[in-house]
C-alpha positions as CSV (number, residue, x, y, z in Angstrom):
1,M,77.3,5.0,-75.2
2,K,74.9,8.3,-76.3
3,R,73.4,6.4,-79.5
4,R,72.4,3.5,-76.9
5,V,70.8,5.9,-74.8
6,L,69.0,7.5,-77.3
7,G,67.7,4.2,-79.1
8,I,66.6,2.8,-75.8
9,A,64.6,5.9,-75.0
10,F,62.7,6.0,-78.4
11,G,62.1,2.2,-77.7
12,A,60.5,3.4,-74.6
13,V,58.6,6.0,-76.3
14,V,56.9,4.1,-78.9
15,M,56.5,1.1,-76.5
16,A,54.2,4.0,-75.2
17,L,52.6,5.2,-77.9
18,M,51.6,1.9,-79.0
19,S,50.2,1.0,-75.2
20,V,48.2,4.1,-75.6
21,T,46.7,3.1,-79.7
22,A,45.9,-0.4,-78.0
23,F,44.0,1.0,-74.7
24,A,42.0,3.1,-76.9
25,Q,40.9,0.2,-79.3
26,L,39.9,-2.0,-76.2
27,P,36.3,-2.6,-76.2
28,G,36.1,-1.2,-72.6
29,A,37.6,1.8,-73.3
30,P,34.5,4.8,-73.3
31,I,33.6,6.7,-76.2
32,R,32.7,10.1,-77.1
33,A,30.0,11.7,-79.5
34,N,28.8,15.0,-80.3
35,I,24.6,14.3,-80.0
36,P,23.6,17.4,-81.7
37,F,19.1,16.6,-80.5
38,D,17.4,15.4,-77.7
39,F,17.0,11.9,-77.5
40,T,15.4,9.3,-75.2
41,V,17.0,6.6,-73.8
42,R,14.9,3.6,-72.4
43,G,12.0,6.0,-71.3
44,R,14.7,9.0,-70.3
45,T,15.0,12.0,-72.4
46,L,18.5,13.5,-72.7
47,P,19.7,16.6,-73.9
48,A,21.1,17.6,-77.0
49,G,25.2,17.5,-75.7
50,H,28.7,16.3,-75.2
51,Y,28.1,12.1,-74.5
52,E,31.1,9.9,-73.3
53,I,29.7,6.1,-73.6
54,S,31.4,3.7,-71.2
55,R,31.2,0.3,-69.9
56,I,29.4,-0.2,-66.6
57,T,31.5,-3.3,-65.7
58,D,34.2,-5.5,-67.5
59,E,30.9,-7.2,-69.2
60,A,29.5,-5.8,-72.3
61,G,26.0,-5.8,-71.8
62,G,25.9,-2.1,-68.9
63,L,26.1,0.5,-70.4
64,E,26.4,4.3,-69.0
65,I,25.6,7.4,-71.3
66,A,26.8,10.5,-69.6
67,N,27.0,14.1,-70.7
68,I,30.6,15.2,-70.4
69,D,29.0,19.3,-69.7
70,H,26.3,18.2,-67.4
71,R,27.7,15.0,-65.0
72,S,23.8,14.9,-63.3
73,E,22.2,14.3,-67.0
74,H,23.3,10.1,-67.4
75,T,21.2,7.0,-67.3
76,M,22.3,3.1,-67.4
77,I,21.1,0.8,-69.5
78,E,21.4,-3.0,-70.0
79,T,22.0,-4.0,-73.5
80,E,22.7,-7.2,-76.5
81,P,25.4,-8.2,-78.6
82,V,24.0,-7.3,-82.0
83,Q,26.9,-8.6,-84.6
84,Q,27.9,-7.0,-88.1
85,A,29.4,-8.5,-91.1
86,R,32.1,-6.0,-91.3
87,I,34.5,-4.6,-88.4
88,P,34.0,-0.7,-88.3
89,N,36.9,1.7,-88.8
90,R,35.1,4.4,-86.8
91,G,32.7,3.7,-83.9
92,K,28.8,5.4,-84.5
93,V,26.0,5.9,-82.2
94,V,22.5,5.1,-84.3
95,F,19.0,6.3,-83.6
96,H,15.9,5.5,-84.3
97,R,13.6,8.9,-85.3
98,Y,9.6,8.9,-85.2
99,G,9.0,12.8,-86.7
100,D,11.3,15.0,-84.1
101,V,11.8,12.1,-81.2
102,Y,14.6,10.6,-81.4
103,F,15.3,6.9,-79.7
104,L,19.0,5.4,-79.0
105,Y,19.2,1.9,-80.6
106,E,22.7,0.9,-80.6
107,V,26.3,1.8,-79.8
108,W,29.1,0.6,-82.2
109,T,32.8,0.8,-81.0
110,P,35.5,1.2,-83.9
111,G,37.3,-1.9,-85.1
112,M,34.5,-3.9,-82.4
113,E,32.4,-6.6,-84.9
114,T,29.8,-7.0,-81.9
115,G,28.1,-3.4,-81.5
116,R,25.0,-3.2,-78.5
117,E,21.4,-2.4,-79.2
118,I,18.7,-1.0,-76.8
119,E,15.9,-2.4,-76.7
120,P,12.9,-0.2,-78.2
121,S,11.0,1.4,-74.8
122,R,7.3,1.3,-74.6
123,R,7.1,4.4,-75.9
124,E,9.1,3.8,-79.0
125,R,7.0,0.8,-79.2
126,T,3.4,2.8,-79.3
127,L,5.5,5.4,-81.5
128,E,5.8,2.2,-84.2
129,R,2.1,0.9,-83.6
130,D,0.4,4.3,-84.1
131,M,2.2,5.0,-87.4
132,A,1.2,1.5,-88.9
133,M,-2.2,2.6,-88.0
134,G,-1.9,5.8,-89.5
135,G,-1.4,4.1,-92.9
136,K,2.1,5.3,-92.6
137,Q,5.4,3.3,-92.9
138,A,5.9,1.6,-89.5
139,Q,9.9,1.4,-89.9
140,P,11.6,4.4,-88.4
141,E,14.5,6.6,-89.8
142,T,17.7,5.7,-89.0
143,V,20.3,8.0,-87.9
144,A,24.1,7.4,-87.4
145,I,26.3,10.0,-85.7
146,T,30.5,8.2,-86.8
147,I,32.7,8.3,-84.0
148,N,36.3,9.6,-84.9
């Protein structure tokens, strides 16, 4: 009888752990990233810090980006899907860098083949155009921060 109770308890613990792991990998689960520089998202500059990125609704298009330490530092954006040939094991947040100015570009959830892309802001397009007119390479540097 004691063995049976322990077996049932062990099975319940295993099932609970499996459901927690599965929940963490759902596309709607928020991801967290430590971003060590100020960055711009659709015209709004957010300070360096620990951020949580989550869906606004069940639809994948809208994202909320919130500073964990300062909840007043947040923004909501619309995104477009972007595909990757290989499914990433780790998530990542990708930025375009022009000198010392960073723009959020993509968000990738671990285990998902579809990421979310943010349309360049007017300021980013202006910087890219100015670089091209100045004879510099018009493509920004890509900076990626991986998420555990």
